[in-house]
C-alpha positions in Angstrom: 20.9 36.3 -9.0 20.0 33.3 -11.2 17.3 31.0 -9.7 18.8 27.7 -8.4 18.1 24.7 -10.7 15.5 22.4 -9.4 16.0 18.7 -9.3 13.7 17.1 -11.8 12.2 13.7 -11.1 10.3 11.5 -13.6 7.9 9.1 -11.9 6.1 6.0 -13.3 3.4 4.4 -11.2 -0.4 4.2 -10.8 -1.8 7.6 -11.5 -0.6 9.5 -8.4 -4.1 11.0 -7.9 -5.6 7.4 -7.9 -6.7 6.2 -4.4 -4.6 2.9 -4.7 -1.8 2.0 -2.4 0.8 2.6 -5.2 -0.9 5.8 -6.2 -1.2 7.3 -2.7 2.4 6.5 -1.6 3.8 7.9 -4.9 1.7 11.1 -4.3 2.9 11.4 -0.8 6.5 11.1 -2.0 6.0 13.6 -4.8 4.3 16.2 -2.5 7.1 15.8 0.1 9.7 16.7 -2.6 7.7 19.6 -4.0 7.1 21.1 -0.6 10.8 21.7 -0.3 10.8 24.0 -3.3 13.9 22.2 -4.6 12.1 19.7 -7.0 10.0 19.5 -10.1 8.1 16.3 -11.1 6.9 14.8 -14.3 4.6 11.9 -13.7 3.5 9.1 -16.1 0.3 8.0 -14.4 -1.1 4.6 -15.4 -3.1 1.7 -14.1 -6.5 3.2 -15.0 -8.8 3.9 -18.0 -8.3 7.6 -18.9 -11.0 9.8 -20.3 -8.3 11.6 -22.3 -4.6 11.8 -22.5 -4.1 15.5 -22.0 -1.4 16.4 -19.4 -2.8 17.9 -16.2 -1.4 20.1 -13.4 -2.5 20.6 -9.8 -3.6 23.9 -8.6 -1.2 23.9 -5.7 2.0 23.1 -7.6 1.3 24.4 -11.1 4.2 23.9 -13.6 6.3 22.1 -10.9 4.1 19.0 -11.3 2.8 17.8 -14.6 1.0 14.5 -15.0 0.8 12.7 -18.3 -1.8 9.8 -18.5 -0.4 6.6 -19.9 -1.6 3.1 -20.6 -0.6 0.3 -18.2 2.8 1.6 -16.8 4.0 3.3 -20.0 6.3 1.8 -22.7 9.8 2.1 -23.9 9.1 4.7 -26.6 7.2 7.0 -24.2 9.9 6.8 -21.6 12.7 7.5 -24.1 10.7 10.5 -25.5 9.9 11.8 -22.0 13.5 11.6 -20.9 14.9 13.2 -24.0 12.3 16.0 -24.0 12.1 16.8 -20.2 15.6 15.9 -19.2 14.9 14.6 -15.7 17.6 14.0 -13.2 16.1 10.9 -11.6 13.7 8.2 -12.7 11.4 6.8 -9.9 9.1 3.8 -10.6 6.9 1.8 -8.3 4.9 -1.5 -8.0 6.0 -5.1 -8.3 8.6 -6.1 -10.9 6.4 -8.0 -13.3 5.1 -4.7 -14.7 8.5 -3.3 -15.4 10.5 -5.9 -17.2 10.3 -3.8 -20.4 11.9 -0.9 -18.5 14.8 -2.9 -17.2 15.4 -4.2 -20.8 16.3 -0.7 -21.8 18.1 0.2 -18.6 21.4 0.7 -20.4 19.8 3.5 -22.4 18.1 5.1 -19.3 20.8 4.7 -16.7 23.5 6.2 -19.0 21.6 9.5 -18.6 19.7 9.3 -15.2 19.8 7.0 -12.1 16.9 4.6 -11.7 15.2 4.4 -8.3 12.7 1.6 -7.7 10.2 1.6 -4.9 9.9 -2.2 -4.6 6.7 -4.1 -3.7 7.0 -7.8 -2.9 4.8 -9.9 -0.7 6.6 -13.0 0.5 9.4 -15.5 0.5 11.1 -17.7 -0.6 13.9 -15.4 -1.8 13.0 -14.5 -5.4 16.4 -15.2 -7.0 14.7 -14.6 -10.4 14.4 -10.9 -9.5 18.2 -10.5 -9.0 18.8 -9.4 -12.6 16.2 -6.6 -12.1 17.6 -5.4 -8.8 21.1 -5.5 -10.3 19.8 -3.3 -13.2 18.7 -0.5 -10.8 20.8 2.2 -9.1 18.8 2.3 -5.8 16.0 0.0 -4.5 13.7 1.4 -1.8 11.7 -1.3 0.0 8.2 -1.0 1.5 8.4 -3.6 4.3 10.9 -5.6 6.4 10.2 -8.6 4.3 11.0 -6.8 1.1 14.1 -5.2 2.6 15.5 -8.6 3.7 14.7 -10.1 0.3 16.7 -7.4 -1.6 19.6 -7.5 0.8 19.9 -11.3 0.4 19.1 -11.6 -3.3 21.3 -8.6 -4.4 23.6 -7.6 -1.6 25.6 -5.3 -3.9 22.6 -3.1 -4.7 22.0 0.1 -2.6 18.8 -0.6 -0.6 16.8 1.6 1.7 13.9 0.5 3.9 11.1 3.2 3.6 7.9 1.7 4.9 4.5 3.1 3.9 2.9 5.9 5.9 -0.3 7.8 5.9 -1.2 11.4 6.9 -1.8 11.2 10.6 -3.6 14.6 10.6 -6.4 12.9 8.7 -6.0 9.3 9.9 -6.8 9.9 13.6 -9.3 9.2 16.3 -12.2 11.6 16.1 -13.1 13.6 19.3 -14.8 16.8 18.1 -18.5 17.0 19.1 -19.7 17.3 15.4 -17.6 14.3 14.4 -18.9 12.2 17.3 -22.4 13.1 16.4 -21.9 11.9 12.8 -20.5 8.6 14.1 -23.3 8.2 16.5 -25.9 8.8 13.8 -24.1 6.3 11.5 -24.2 3.6 14.2 -27.9 4.2 15.0 -28.9 4.2 11.3 -26.9 1.1 10.4 -25.9 -1.1 13.3 -27.5 0.3 16.6 -25.8 -1.5 19.5 -24.1 -4.2 17.5 -20.5 -5.1 17.5 -19.0 -3.7 14.2 -16.2 -5.2 12.2 -14.9 -3.2 9.3 -13.2 -4.6 6.2 -11.7 -2.1 3.7 -10.1 -3.9 0.7 -10.5 -4.6 -3.0 -12.9 -7.5 -3.7 -10.1 -9.6 -5.2 -9.0 -13.2 -4.9 -5.9 -12.7 -2.7 -8.0 -10.5 -0.3 -10.2 -13.6 0.6 -13.4 -11.6 0.5 -15.6 -14.6 0.0 -13.9 -16.6 2.7 -14.4 -13.8 5.1 -18.2 -13.8 4.5 -18.4 -17.6 5.1 -16.3 -17.3 8.3 -18.3 -14.3 9.4 -21.4 -16.6 9.4 -19.5 -19.1 11.5 -18.7 -16.3 13.9 -22.3 -15.2 14.1 -23.4 -18.8 14.7 -21.3 -18.7 17.9 -22.4 -15.3 19.3 -25.8 -14.7 17.7 -26.8 -13.2 14.3 -28.3 -10.1 15.9 -25.1 -9.3 17.8 -22.7 -8.1 15.1 -22.4 -6.5 11.6 -19.6 -6.8 9.1 -19.2 -3.6 7.0 -17.3 -4.3 3.7 -16.1 -1.2 1.9 -15.5 -2.6 -1.6 -17.0 -3.3 -5.0 -19.7 -5.9 -4.4 -19.1 -7.4 -7.9 -15.6 -7.2 -9.2 -14.2 -9.3 -12.1 -11.2 -10.2 -9.9 -13.3 -11.2 -6.9 -16.6 -12.9 -6.0 -20.3 -11.9 -6.2 -20.5 -10.9 -2.5 -24.2 -10.0 -2.6 -24.9 -13.5 -3.9 -22.9 -15.0 -1.1 -24.8 -13.3 1.7 -28.1 -14.4 0.0 -26.9 -18.0 -0.3 -25.9 -18.0 3.4 -29.2 -16.3 4.5 -27.5 -13.3 5.9 -29.7 -10.6 4.5 -30.9 -9.1 7.8 -28.0 -6.7 8.3 -25.3 -9.2 9.2 -23.3 -7.9 6.3 -23.5 -4.5 4.9 -21.7 -3.0 1.9 -20.2 0.5 1.4 -19.5 0.9 -2.3 -19.2 4.7 -2.8 -15.6 5.9 -3.4 -14.8 8.5 -0.7 -11.9 10.6 0.6 -10.0 9.6 3.7 -11.9 12.1 5.8 -15.2 10.4 5.1 -13.7 6.9 5.4 -12.5 7.9 8.8 -16.1 7.8 10.0 -16.2 4.0 9.4 -13.0 3.3 11.2 -14.0 5.4 14.1 -17.4 3.7 14.2 -16.0 0.2 14.1 -15.0 -1.9 17.1 -12.3 -3.7 15.1 -11.1 -4.2 11.5 -9.8 -7.3 9.8 -7.6 -8.3 6.9 -7.1 -12.0 6.1 -5.4 -11.6 2.7 -3.1 -14.4 1.6 -0.6 -11.9 0.3 -0.1 -8.3 1.3 2.9 -6.1 0.5 2.1 -3.7 3.3 -1.6 -3.3 4.0 -2.6 0.4 4.0 -6.1 -0.3 5.3 -4.5 -1.9 8.4 -2.1 0.9 8.9 -5.0 3.4 8.7 -6.9 1.4 11.2 -4.1 1.6 13.7 -3.8 5.3 13.1 -7.5 5.6 13.9 -6.9 3.6 17.1 -9.0 0.7 15.9 -7.6 -2.7 16.6 -7.1 -5.4 14.0 -7.1 -9.1 13.4 -4.8 -9.8 10.4 -2.9 -12.6 8.6 0.7 -12.6 9.6 2.0 -12.1 6.1 4.0 -9.5 4.2 3.9 -6.1 5.8 0.9 -6.9 8.0 3.1 -8.9 10.4 5.3 -5.9 11.3 2.3 -3.8 11.9 0.5 -6.1 14.3 3.6 -6.7 16.5 7.0 -5.3 17.0 8.3 -8.7 18.1 7.6 -8.0 21.7 4.2 -6.3 22.1 1.0 -7.0 20.2 -1.3 -4.3 18.9 -4.0 -6.6 17.5 -4.3 -10.3 16.8 -2.0 -11.9 14.3 -3.3 -15.0 12.7 -0.6 -17.5 11.8 -1.0 -19.0 8.3 -2.1 -22.6 8.5 -0.6 -23.4 5.1 2.1 -21.8 2.9 1.4 -23.0 -0.6 3.9 -22.3 -3.3 2.3 -20.8 -6.3 3.7 -19.3 -9.4 3.8 -19.0 -13.2 5.2 -16.9 -16.0 7.6 -14.2 -14.6 7.0 -15.2 -11.0 8.0 -18.8 -10.9 7.4 -19.2 -7.1 6.1 -17.3 -4.1 4.3 -18.3 -0.9 0.6 -17.9 -0.6 -0.3 -17.6 3.1 -3.7 -19.2 3.9 -5.3 -18.9 7.3 -7.7 -21.5 8.8 -11.3 -20.4 9.1 -11.5 -21.5 12.8 -8.5 -19.3 13.6 -10.2 -16.3 12.0 -13.4 -17.0 14.0 -11.4 -17.4 17.2 -9.7 -14.1 16.6 -13.0 -12.3 16.1 -14.5 -14.0 19.2 -11.5 -12.9 21.2 -11.9 -9.2 20.2 -15.7 -9.4 20.6 -15.3 -10.7 24.2 -12.9 -7.9 25.1 -14.4 -5.0 27.1 -14.7 -1.6 25.2 -11.8 -0.3 27.4 -9.6 -3.3 26.4 -10.2 -2.7 22.7 -9.6 1.0 23.1 -6.3 0.4 24.9 -5.2 -2.0 22.2 -6.1 0.6 19.6 -4.1 3.3 21.4 -1.0 1.1 21.6 -1.4 0.4 17.9 -1.4 4.1 17.1 1.7 4.7 19.3 3.4 1.8 17.4 2.5 3.4 14.0 3.6 6.9 15.1 6.9 5.6 16.3 7.8 3.3 13.4 5.7 4.5 10.4 5.8 8.3 11.0 4.5 10.3 8.1 7.1 13.0 8.7 9.8 10.4 8.7 8.5 8.9 5.4 8.7 12.4 3.8 12.2 13.1 5.3 13.6 9.8 4.1 12.4 10.4 0.5 13.7 14.0 0.4 17.0 13.0 1.9 17.4 10.0 -0.5 16.5 11.9 -3.6 18.9 14.8 -2.7 21.7 12.2 -2.0 21.1 10.4 -5.3 21.3 13.7 -7.2 24.5 14.6 -5.4 26.3 11.3 -5.6 25.1 9.8 -8.8 24.5 12.9 -11.0 22.6 12.9 -14.3 23.4 13.6 -18.0 26.8 15.4 -18.1 27.4 14.8 -14.4 26.4 11.1 -14.3 28.6 9.2 -11.8 28.9 5.7 -10.3 27.5 3.9 -13.3 29.1 2.0 -16.1 27.3 0.2 -18.9 29.9 -2.6 -19.1 31.5 -5.2 -16.8 34.6 -7.4 -17.0 33.9 -11.1 -16.7 36.8 -13.5 -16.3 36.3 -16.6 -18.5 
């Protein structure tokens, strides 16, 4: 009996083995498809400097998953050549629209052969009507948050949209209870923070993440409770061209006695789990956040949060009825923009509100923080289940293959429209 044809998917994104949000979510989607045995994947992996451009395969999936390094997020010639050579059945691409205008420009060439599936990242309102032409040039738009889902439904109501929020592997992102795990956490606390209250911040040192503001406001927090009472651990690059010189900031503020500590070594989730399990709380005060995987991971590890109520963070910290951390309401919503993003809100929080949130968590009992953390994990397991994430992608891709076809079986697409003048 002839072997059943596998559905071939071409992906364009951050390199899927890169530990970025776009990279990890694309990898999770790819692995979900491959684990069914029904799919093959060709990946164009970008958003990094490559040591070489040789295609790579994973040991687990072999020929079923081939990754081709590319610059930026590829280009028209590479996409045309890859489609013609590998004959995929579906094209998937992910991140925010400004990186893919070149791809939508050639959508008539691509969509004539294969359906285009866009996993859409967008941070905030007002409704970006300038994105409508891109949504309308796509077969299916999957959205990462309730904000993004609402935007697509209102800006392009005729486009097929599916809300598929981010997820993380809850077998790794979990509270640690094993004796050897607890011993490692105890040792880390004794070596770094002893009996101090620990706040953990896991983000890129970039402008929108407000890393510098956090350090200044952390000092205000310590001025209230005592500089020997708490430590902020920042897992980030201390000096990033897109951020601030964090080591210089703590020296300028005279916080060099352990008030702020840096973790700069890149590490797998299993090791990062130690920090989340050691921490009393985490924080994220970004002024724009599509979803916020660090916050999602924190809830999975049963560690409570204080976060800006922006983007996908707001649906993580509350379900509209119950709270699983402290949501900090933006004190201003400045309209910024330029180039291909003419306008978008930038949600800025007030420093005193950040300090008040930290004091509130600090003054909770250990039991109260743990209860809040457990309720946060229950919320995540219910609404952002890793199994549900995988099922949604498998179901969606199979449905697209059946209903929209590809190449000789292409359906539900026409390259023209009738306009009454």
